[in-house]
PATOR-879548 format. One record per residue: residue in three letters; x, y, z of N, C-alpha, C in turn. Coordinates in steps of 0.05 Angstrom, whole numbers, plus 5000, padded with zeros to 4 digits. Layout:
ALAXYZXYZXYZ ...
//
This chain:
MET290973011942292073341962289473291973 SER289473382007286873482017286173752024 SER283973662003283874041992282574152018 GLU280773952044279874132064281474262084 ARG284074192077286774342096287674572080 VAL288174652059288974812037287075002023 SER287275202035285375432030286375562007 PHE285275551979287475701953286376001955 PHE287576181944287376431934284876481917 GLN283276611919280976581898282376781873 THR284076971872284877111864288277021860 PRO289576911844291776761842293877091841 PRO295376961868298577291867299477241844 SER300577481837302377481808304977381816 PRO306177211799308977141807310977361811 GLY310677601813312277841824312177861855 VAL309977821863308877771895310077591909 LEU310577321892311577051901314677151920 PRO315477021948318177021959319376881941 VAL322076971936324076831927325276581944 ARG325076651965325976481990324176502014 LEU324476332030321876272043323276482079 PRO321176662082322576852097322976762129 SER325176862147325876672171323476702185 PRO323376392204320876432219321376622246 PHE323876712251325376812273325177092270 ALA324577182243324677462235322677602255 PRO323077792268321277952284319678102267 GLY317278292266316378492253313978392241 PRO311978512231310178432212311078222190 PRO308578062182309577852156309378042122 GLY310077882108309978002080307378012081 PRO306078192051302978202041302477942036 LEU303777702025301877452021301377312045 ALA303177282066302677162091300777332107 ARG300877592105298177802120296077722109 SER295777722087293377682074291977402080 ALA293377142081292076892088291976892124 ALA293777052138293077062166290477202171 GLU290177412155287477572160285077462148 ALA284977202140283077072121283276902150 LEU284676782161284176572179283776772206 GLN283476972209282877082234279977132231 GLN278477232200276577242197274377002200 ARG275876752199273776452208273776472236 LEU276476572251275776582278274876722286 ARG273876922276271577182291268976992281 ARG267776902259265576762247265076532273 GLU267176382274266076082292266676192319 ARG267276382328267276482357267876252376 TRP270276112378270975952398271276082423 GLU269576102439269176152470271676122485 VAL272975872487275275742497277776002496 LEU277176112472279376322468278976602488 ASP276776652487276476922510276376882529 ALA276576612548276076582581279676672584 PRO279776822607282376902618284676722617 GLY285976832602288676752593288576482578 GLY286776472566285776192540285976232508 GLY287476492503288476572479290576332467 LYS291276312437293576192433295176292406 MET296376112406298476212380297076052353 PHE295676262331295276102303297576172282 GLY297576022264299576072239298275982218 VAL299176112199298876062171301276022153 LEU301375752129303975772116302475772085 VAL303176002076303775972044304475762022 VAL303875662011304475401994303675451968 ALA305575241961304875331925304874941916 ALA302874941902302074721898303474611873 PRO304274321874305374221844304074381814 ASP301074431815300274471789300274781790 GLY301974931810302675231811300275391821 ARG298175311829295975361852298175511874 VAL296875721886298275871909295975781935 GLY295775801953293775751984295075732002 TYR294375722029295075652052293475432070 LEU296475392090294675172115294775422134 SER293275222151292275392176293675212199 ALA294275322222294975142253294475252270 PHE294875192287294175262314296475122339 SER297275252358298975152379297374942398 GLY298974672411297274582419294674462414 MET292774472428290174372423289074582424 LEU286074562405283874792409281474632419 GLY280174752434277574652455277674362453 GLY279874232466280374032480280373762460 GLY280873872431282073732411284773802401 TRP285773532390287973602363287373632347 ASN284873542335284073522310282173672295 VAL282973902288279974042281279974102256 GLU277774072242276774072208277974422207 GLY279674332183280674632168283274702176 PHE284374572198287074562205288374302199 VAL291674382200293274102198293473972216 PRO294273782224294473562246296973592266 PRO297373412289299373442302301473242285 LEU303873272300306073202296307072882307 PHE305072832327305172592338304172282319 ASP305172082318303671852311301771802325 PRO298471852316296871792333296171462344 VAL298071372329297171042323299170952353 ALA301571002359303971012374302771112401 ARG301671392400300671462425298371332436 ASP296871262421293971112432295070862446 ALA296870742439298070482456299570512479 PHE299570702491300770782520299271032537 TRP298571222513297571432529294771382555 PRO292671272532290071272564290971182593 ALA293870892582294070852604295471002621 GLY297171072613298771282629296471462644 GLU295771672627293771862639291571772657 ALA290971532658289071422683290771442708 GLU293371322702295671232724295971552741 LEU296271772717296771992738294372122743 GLY291772042732289172152750289372012769 ALA289271812779289671642801291871722826 LEU293971762813296171952836295172212843 THR293972362818292872602825291272682851 HIS288972392848286572432866287872272890 ARG290172132891290772062918291972292935 TYR294472482912295772662925293972822938 ALA291272982926289073152935287973002964 GLU287472752966286472632988288772673010 LEU290872623005293572643026293372893036 SER293173123015293273413021291673503041 ARG289073393044287273473055287273293084 GLU288373153083288972963108291273073123 VAL293373193108295473333130294373553129 GLU292673733118291573973132289173883155 GLN288373683163287073613178287573513199 ALA289773343201291473163219293873153213 PRO296273353213298773343204300273143218 SER301872953207303972783221305672753206 PRO308572633219310972633198310172423182 LEU308072103191308371893164306472013134 LEU303972273144302672353129304772513109 HIS306372753120308072823106310172663088 GLU311372483097312572313083310672213057 GLU308672093062306972003040306372113017 LEU305472353027305172523011307172662992 ALA309772703005311772812983312472562965 ARG312772292977312472122962311272012936 ILE308472082944305972072920306872332905 GLY307372452910308272742897310572712877 HIS312672582886315472492876314472282851 LEU313772072857311871872842310371962820 ARG308872212821307372272801309172462782 ALA309772602791312172812779313872612761 GLU315572412772317172222753315672052733 ARG312872002736311071852722310272042700 SER310072302710309272462685311572532665 ARG313672572676316072622662316972382637 ALA316772102655317071852636314771882615 LEU312571942619310771962602310972092580 TRP311772322587312572542562315472462545 ARG316772402561319772242547317972012525 GLN316671902534315071622515313371802497 MET312171982500310772162483312072262460 ALA314272452471316572542451317772352431 ARG317972092434318771852416317171862395 SER314571902400312271832384311672062365 TYR313172282365313072542348315372532325 VAL315072482297316572442278316772672268 ILE319872872263319873102251321173102224 PRO319473142206320673162173322573382168 ASN324073332143325073642137324673632106 ALA325673812092324573872068326873652047 ARG328473512060330673392039329173062044 GLY327573062063325972812066326872582085 GLU328172722099329772552117327772672144 ARG328072442166326572462195327372322219 LEU326272512234326672422265325672482285 PRO325572252310323972332326324772512344 LEU323072652358322872892375324972922387 ALA325472632406326772662428330772672412 GLU330672572393333772522381334172852370 LEU332573012368332673302359334273522390 PHE333073392407333973512435335973322458 ALA336673132444338572932463340873072459 PRO342273082491341672882508339672982534 ARG338673232521337373312538333373252534 PRO332773222556330073152545327573442537 PRO326373402505325273552493323573742518 PRO323474032519321174102534318574092527 GLY316774132550314274062542312974232519 GLY311674142505310374252489311674242464 ALA314474222456316174162435314674052410 GLY314774112392313174012366310474062363 ASP308974202386306874222381305974532373 CYS307474752365306774982360306374962331 ALA304675292320303875232294306375132268 ALA307775322275309575292250311475002243 PRO312174842263312174562260310674452249 LYS307574432254305374272242305774362217 LEU305474632208304974672184306774592161 LEU309574622166311974482151311274302147 ALA311074042165309673782168308373732142 GLU305973882145303173852123303873882101 ALA305674102097306974182071308973972053 TYR310073912075311973612063310473392061 ARG308673302072307173092067304973102045 GLN304073372043302973362021304773551983 HIS307173501990309173531968307873911964 LEU308174021979306674301976309874431977 ARG310474681967312074901967311975131990 PRO314075122013313175352035313875602024 LEU312175852029312976112010313576282026 ALA310976282050311276492072309876432097 LEU310576492117309676372152308876732159 ALA306676612181306176762190304676612219 GLU305776732246304576632263303376912283 PHE300876932293299177092306298276962336 TRP297377122354295977102381292777202376 TRP291276992386287677042377286976982404 GLY285677172417283777102440284677312464 ALA284777212489284777312511287977332516 PRO288977492527291977532533292777282548 PRO294877222553295476992567296277152593 LEU296376932621296477132643298677332655 ASP300777272639302777472638302477722620 GLY300477722601299377932593301477992570 ARG303777802560305877892546305077762512 ARG301977832509300677712482298777872469 GLU297977972453295678142448294278062414 SER291878002424290677892400291078082377 GLY291577912347291777952329293978042323 ALA296378072342299378132333300677892327 TYR302877982312304277812302306777792320 TYR308077402321310077452331312277192315 PRO314777282327316277042312317276842326 ALA317276582316317576372328319276292349 CYS318676172372319576192399322576032394 ASP324676162414326976072414327775802427 ASN327075692449326475462465325475262449 LYS323775212442322674992424322775012395 CYS322075172379322375142350324675262340 GLY327375362364329275452356331075182359 VAL329774982359331274682353330074592335 VAL327074532334326274412308325374512287 LEU325274802284324974952256327774882243 PRO330174972252332374982240333074662225 TYR332174492244332474232223329974142203 MET327674282208325174202181325574372166 LEU327174582163327874682143329674652128 GLN331574452140334574362117332374252096 GLY334574352071333774322042331474532031 LEU330574732045329174992032330975262030 SER329975412016332175642011330175822026 VAL332375882049331176062072331876282081 GLU331376542084332876762088334476712113 PRO336676812117337976722147336176862170 ALA337176742191335676822222336777052229 PRO335677242234336777502250338577522263 ARG340577662263342677652281342677842304 THR343677912317343078092343344678382334 GLY345678382312346378642299348278892316 THR349278692337351978792348353578652346 LEU356478652356358878502355359078442381 ILE359678212388359178152415362278012420 GLU363978092444366278032456366777752457 ASP369177612456369177322459369477272485 PRO368577062493368776952529371076892532 ARG372077032561374976952561375276842581 ILE377776672577378776442596379776512610 LEU379076442635380476512664382376342672 HIS381576042665383275862672383775562647 GLU385675512647385175332626387475102636 ASP387374812639388674582640388474382627 PRO389874202625388673892607386173862620 TRP384973862639381873742645379073942645 LEU380474142648377974382649377974662637 LEU375974812631376175072629374575232653 VAL375075532661373575692668373175952643 VAL370676032645370176242620368376422634 ASP368776662623366676922635365776912610 LYS363176862601360876912582360177192582 PRO360277412559359377652558356877662556 VAL355477832563352277892558350577862527 GLY348777692519348677692496349477502479 LEU351077322490351977002470350876892482 SER349376642475348276362474350676212492 THR349776102509351875862519352575632496 LEU350575582486349975282470349375362443 PRO349575212425348075302394345775092397 ASP344075132382341674922371343574712362 ARG343274382365343674132356344074192321 HIS341374272315340674312292341574572271 ALA342574682284343374912273346375042290 PRO348074902281350374922297352475192283 GLU351575252266352875512257351875772272 ARG350675692289348776012311351276032330 ASP351376282330354076382343352976272382 SER355076222393354876102422357776102424 VAL357876092462360176012470362075802465 LEU359975602461361875392455362375322424 VAL360875462402361675432376364675602383 ARG364875922393367876032396369175902403 LEU368875672430371075532444372475342428 GLN370475252410371274952388372675022368 SER373775342368375675422349377875292359 ARG377975352389381375282403381574992408 PHE378474912423378074652426376074452412 PRO376874312389375074232376373973952384 ALA374873862412373873612418371373702436 LEU370873962445368374002470365774012455 SER363873842474361173832467359773972481 SER356974002470355074152493355474002521 SER355773752518354473582546356973732563 ASP359373782555361773912570361674112589 VAL359674342577358774492593357074512611 LEU358174532642356574502663354174722677 GLN354874932657352175152667351575252640 ASP348875322637347175352614346275552611 LEU348175802616347176052623345176202597 GLU342876362606341076452586342476652568 ARG341876762542343576882524344277182549 GLU341877312558341577512570344077552598 VAL344077282599346077302624348377292622 SER350977412642353177442638354677242660 GLY356877192658358077102679360076892676 LEU360076742703362576452702360776182692 LEU363075972673361375802663364775632666 LEU362975372676365975162680364674932658 VAL368674872643367474712624369374482631 ALA367774192635370373942626371073842605 ARG373173792600374673692582375373452571 ASP374373252594373772942598371872902605 GLU370572652606368272512618368572452645 ALA371472432662372072262682371572612701 THR372872752686372373042701370373212700 ARG368073132685365773222677364073102699 ALA364472802706362872702726363372722753 ALA365672782757367272892788365773152797 LEU366273342774364773652779361973582788 LEU360073442772357573432775356573332800 ARG358373112808357873042833358673232861 GLN360573412855360773622878358373892873 PHE357973902851355674032854352473962864 ALA352673672861350573472875350173472897 ARG352873452914352873442942353273752958 ARG353873952939353374232950356674242953 GLU358674092943361574202945362474332933 ALA360974432915362374582897359874812891 GLU360175092881357775312887358475462857 HIS356075532856356475762829354375952833 ARG355176182842353876432850353876602830 GLN350476702834350376912816348977222842 VAL348877442827348377652839346477762816 SER343877982825342878082814342178292825 TRP339778542810338378732827335678592819 VAL333978602840330678532835329878852840 GLU327278842823325279002832323978952864 GLY323479272877322279292899324479162927 VAL324079272952325379222970324778982989 VAL325878802987326878543002326678593025 ALA324878503046325078593076326678343083 GLU325878033075327777853089330977863086 ALA332377723102335677773094336977563082 SER335077273084335877063069333776863061 GLY334676633047331276423048332476273024 VAL331876053026330675833002328875802993 ILE328875832963325875762948326475542940 GLU324175372941323975132925321575082913 LEU321175112888319075152871319474922848 PRO318574702838318674502819317974672794 LEU319874642773319174852744319174622728 ARG317374732703317274602676315974772660 GLY316274722634315774822612316075132612 THR318775172617319575462619320075662592 SER320075462569320875592544318775832537 HIS316775862531314776132532313076082548 ALA312275982576309575892594309876212606 PRO307476282615306476472631308676442659 LEU308676592676310076592698308876382718 GLU307076362721304676202737304075962729 ASP305575842699305475642691308275502689 CYS309575652697312675552705312975382727 VAL311275462750311575332771309875072769 ASP309874882776308274602774308474432796 ARG307774402817307774222832306673952835 VAL305073952806305273672802306273512789 HIS307073682765308973552739312173692741 GLY312673892757315274012751317673862766 LYS318873972757322573842768322974042784 ARG324173842811325073972834327074172822 ALA326874462828328674682832329074822856 VAL331074842865331874982898334575252891 THR333675452900335875672904335475822924 ALA338175862942338575992967338876312957 TRP338276472970339176702970340076822991 THR340677072985342577203008341677603003 VAL340077733014340978053005343378103012 LEU343978332992346878422997346078703004 GLU344778882991344479162995341379202985 ARG340679422993337879562987338279892984 ASP338079972955338180162946336080302931 GLY334480512932332080632915330080522905 GLY328880352919327080162913327879872901 ARG329779802897330979622883333079432906 THR334179112904335079032925337478852908 ARG339578832918341878662906341378412919 VAL341878202913341177902921343377722911 ALA344577572924345677402916344877112910 TRP345076972892343276682886345576462891 VAL344976262899346976002891345175772885 PRO343875692863342175522851343175252857 VAL341375102868342874842880341774652863 THR339774642841339674482818340174632797 ARG340174562775339574692751337674672733 HIS336374842728334174822713333575142693 PRO332875072667332675362652331675622663 PHE332575852664330376082675330376012703 GLN331975882720330975742757331576012767 THR333876132766334076442780331376622785 ARG330876642754329076922746326376792755 ILE325876582747322776542762322976452788 HIS324276352806324276372830324876682846 ALA326076812826325477182834322477322834 ALA321577232804319777382800316577292815 HIS317477042816314476792826313276982855 ARG310676952846309677082881310276922900 LEU310376652900311276392920314176372919 GLY316276502906318876542915320376782923 LEU320977052908322177252924319077432914 GLY317977432896315877582885317877862879 ALA319277832872321278122865321978062832 PRO321778112811323878012785325978222783 VAL327378002767329778162754330178442747 VAL331778552750331678872732332078742717 GLY330578852688331378862665330778542650 ASP328778492666327778202652325078192643 ALA324778252617323278262597321178122594 ARG322177792604319677652602317777652633 PHE319977632647317977592678317577772686 GLY318278132678317878302696317878562671 GLN319678742677319978982660322078972641 GLY322879022615325379052603327179302609 ALA329379252607331579472606333679502588 ALA335179652596337779592579338979282578 ARG338779182597339778882600339878732622 LEU338478572624338278342651340578362670 MET339378522693341778502710342178232729 LEU342678082717344077812729346777712725 HIS347977602733350977582731352077342750 ALA353177112728354376922752357477022757 GLU357677052786360177272789362277052812 ALA361376842816362976652828362676352828 LEU365276252824365475992821367175842841 ALA366775632857368875472875368375132873 PHE370675012868370374702870372574632873 THR373374402879376274222885376174072856 HIS379174202845380574082819379373822828 PRO378473592805378273312810380773142808 GLN382773302791385173212780388273302806 THR388173462813389773632831389173602866 GLY386873622859385273662897386073972895 ALA386674072881386574412901384074522899 ARG383474692920381474792919381075052904 LEU379275072883379675342859377675542869 GLU377875732869375675972867375876152844 PHE374076262830374176502817371276752816 THR372276892812370577092813370677272782 ALA368777432782368077582762366077912763 PRO367878032775364978262791362878332767 ALA360378372780358378472760358578632742 PRO357578692725358778952715355879202713 PHE355279132741352579352742352179422773 
//
């Protein structure tokens, strides 16, 4: 056993305080007394060691502890941090990362050097464009930027294959398989909770309780407080943790507590469906938590052949409105081509905070890492994926503006980020608790859908008026 990674309690807890089942990592609120004791011990260590990087603006990070029982009956805890700490992946007293260091070292240094060279060339071209702009320079700048972004994504995909995710049954899967057919979001597998569980399985320790907390300066969006406890994230850990917890006795993940109406089917034929999604219901379930409620799970009760790849739009849980579902591969491919060529349209509507002066425009801000990243970090001109949204002002009223949105590309949180970011509209969607201020609901709704039916050739248009 790696004793330097397990901190055993000096006073063994009585059997009566040991949890019968592992509390859900997704449960909000403070942890139980055992996990809190472990977290407070780690916080004392962080105070003593004074990591200056954590006190820099936006420099804080998530830490976690996992209370574990050893085979000999002793109880202690493991400690972890999200991502890197002080520029390192391996820090004494903390569990290691999930990726295979040998596999990583085989390709990462060369890839990192290539990205560095492309970044240097991009900076040189940017200065040249500023001093003497020309069409050729602009074209070369765009080419280098695109090449750098594509190389970065390819490097992350390769990196994701070096992450091996275990579960309590002794099974193992590469990280990329957990998120397939989509690529894993940046940072998936690097949160504290997955690292802790993997180390517990490696040392044959029984997980008893988990706690994650923020430590250090708040993030740039101000949505974390040092010493405060937070549940596991949904975008990354919502996929990774359900797989890792298979084989353990775990408290069920919290439900919304309210009964959400079924999605309405506005159109049904042998080739496709048009669905009106209610607010509060996810579009898709997690691949390794198929029991989680979602539009797809409810549709599969009637259409069992449907899969996640058949749903052409993935609206966030807080967003309501129209979804297009293909029922065969040929229909799916034809509809995707229409959206790519802008022959089909998926229009959204929202209220945003503030009065938008302009009448219309197009926002093009490349996006990456939108799971729990601060707003500023969601936009990345170096490594981000192209994201384009057209917008038009519909109404101005009482310090708010009603805006119609037509996403040209498809990216998680695209409309919300383009609305809130200072380089976009600079006006967050009303009720956006993540990028603005929370309210009774997020006032974003997919109100219109138009496309040409791939089989009949008829032009179809559907509307679902926004409930706000």
